[in-house]
N, C-alpha and C positions, 0 to 999 in steps of 0.2 A: 183408240181410247186410252188414255193415261190413267194407271191404276195407282192410287195412292198407296204408300207403304203404312206400316204400323203407326208411324208417327205423323200420318197425314200428308206427307210430302211425295210427289209423284218422282219417278226414276229421272225424268228429264230436269226437274228441280235439283236432284241430288247432283246430277252431272254437272250443271251450270255451279253448283257450290264447289265441287271438285275442282272444275276449271279455274275459279276464283282463287283457290288456294294454291293451285300450281302456278298461276300467274303471279300471285302475291309472294310466293316463295322465290320464283325466277327473278323477279325485280329486286328482291331483297339481296339475292346472291350477286346479280349484276352490280348492285350499289356496293357491295362488300368488296368485289374485286376492283373497282375503281377506287375505293377508299385505302384498298390494300397497297397502292401504289404512292410512294412520297416523290411528289414533284418538287424541284429545286426553284430557286429564285427565278431563273432565267425562263423556266417552263411557265411559272405564274405569270411573269411580265409578257410572255409571248401570248399566252392565252387573253390577258386583258387588252392587249392591242388587236387581237382577232375579235374579241367582243366589241370592241368599239368601233372597229370596222364593218361589223355585221357579217363576219365570217364564221362559219362552223369549224370547229377543231375535232380532231380525234379525241375521244375520251381518254382519260388516264389509262385504263385496261387496255384499250387499243393501242396506245402509246407503248405500254410495257411491252404487249406482244410483237410490235415491230421491232424493238430492240432485240427481243429475244430471237426473233427470226433472223435478224441481221448477224447475231453472234453465232447462231447455229450453223450460218454458212460461211463464218469467218469473213464477212463480206469486206472487200477492199474498195469495191465500185459498185455503187448504188444510184439508181437513177430514180427521181422522184416527180411525178407529175401533179402539181399543184402544191406550190411552195406555202402559200397562205402567209401566215407570220411566223412561221417556223416551228410550230409545236411538233409536228410529225418529224420534222428534221432533226430536231434535237434528240428525239428518241432513237431515231436511226442512226444518228453518230453516236450516241452512247453505246450502242451494240455493235458498232462496226470496229475494225481493226484501228489501232493508233494512228496507222499511216493511210487509212481509207480516205476516200473523197467521195463526197455525196454530190451529184449532179442534179441540180433541182430546176424545174422548168415552171412558169406561171405567165400568164398573159399581163399581170399587173405588177409592174417595176417597183410601185412604191410599197406593195405588200412584201416584196423581197427585200426592200431596204429595212423593214422591220424584222424579217427573219435574220439578216445580217447582223444585225445590232444584237439580237437573241443569242446568236452563235458566240458572238464576242463577249456578252456577258457571261456566258457558261464558261469560257475560257478556251475555246476552239481556235485554233490559229487559222488565219484567213485562207490558207491553202487547202483548209479540210472540206470546203464547199464551193463549187462552180455554179454560180447562179445565171440562168440564161432565160431572158425575157421573152415572150411571145407564145402563140397558140401551140399547144402540144404537137398537133400533126404537122406543123411546120417544122418544129424542132427535132423530133425524134427521128426522122430520116436521116438526119445529119449525124446521129450517134453511132459509134462503132459497133459492127456485128459481133456477138458473143463476147462482148466487152464488158458485160456487167454480172453481177452476182446476185443481185436483188433489184426488181423493178416494183416501185411503190405507185399504184395508181389511184389518185383522190381528185380527179379533174372532172369534167363535164360527162355526166352519167350517160348521155347520148352518145358518146364517143368509146365508150368502154370496149366494144368489139374490136374497135380501130388499135385501140391501145393493147389488147391481147395480141392482135397480129404482130405490132411493132416489138412487143415484149418478147416474143417467140423468136425473133430475130436478134434482138439486144442481148438475150441472156446465154450465158455459157451452159453446157450440160450440167445439171446439178443445182442450177440457179432458182430461184424463186421469184415468181410473180404474185403480187398482193393487189387485192381491190378492196377499196374501203365502201361501206354504206350499202352493200348488197340487200340489206333488209329493207331498206327504204321506209324506215319506221313502221315495219309491219306490212306494208301494201304489198310486198313481194310475193306472199304467202296468201292475201286476200283475194277471195274468189269474185269480188265485185268488178265492175268496170275500172281499168286503170288508165293512168296517163302513158304516153310514149315512153317516159323515162322508165317507168316500172317494167313495161313490156320489153324494152332493151335490156335491163337487167336480168330478166327472166331468160331472155336469148343468151345473155352471157354464161348464166348458170349452167345452161345445157351445153353451151360450146365447151366450157371448160370441163365439165364431167365427162363428156364424150370424147374428148382429144386423147388420140392415142399418144400424144407427146407429152401428156401431163399427168401427174399424179396429185389429184385434189383434196382439198380439206376445206370445210366451211366451219369457221370458228365463230361462237355466239359470243362475241365480245363487241362492245359498242352497239355500233348499228349493222353489224355484220362484216366479217372479214373473211374474204374468200382467197385461199392460198393454193398456190400449186407448184410443184416442183417439176423443172423441165427434166425429162429423161435424157 
């Protein structure tokens, strides 16, 4: 039995009210974090192309975090799974060393052409990015062992565990692996029945958390950014 308080509200009602306030505050904070980032003309152009193509781009807050992570490891070589129209790639390039090279993989060459143009608009030299068209799991085995400072994964969520295995091979000690979208719009923590994609994301979270090779952190930006340093 729920006992009303002095104002006629039950404890359960009060709890729901607190949850709404917390959720509202969190959404306001996330919106503020995204608005804090000033994106340039090239990023706005790339976002517009992605929107027209029906592609999801990383949020401004997520992009800023990617640039920060690239700068924190003084990244000279970064591998990106999922070029899209270049939004995340631009943020990564902004954080990388001036002589750094972004290797970006995507199964859709036409999307990579938009990214190439966005990088050019932003003033990055053509040799700052290497575009490889094709499925990620076909391309990644051809990349050099321990040759990368950061691997950013924003491809097929069903393949994330495979990307993790490849990333551990690709990264140097002290390098970073980063996965985008691990919250799955809140479904990852929902107790109800979930599609295979969400179940795979849960497996990824457990694998990263329990790996003796990794030091992990889950950043609540955008749709969730799972980061881990390779020991």
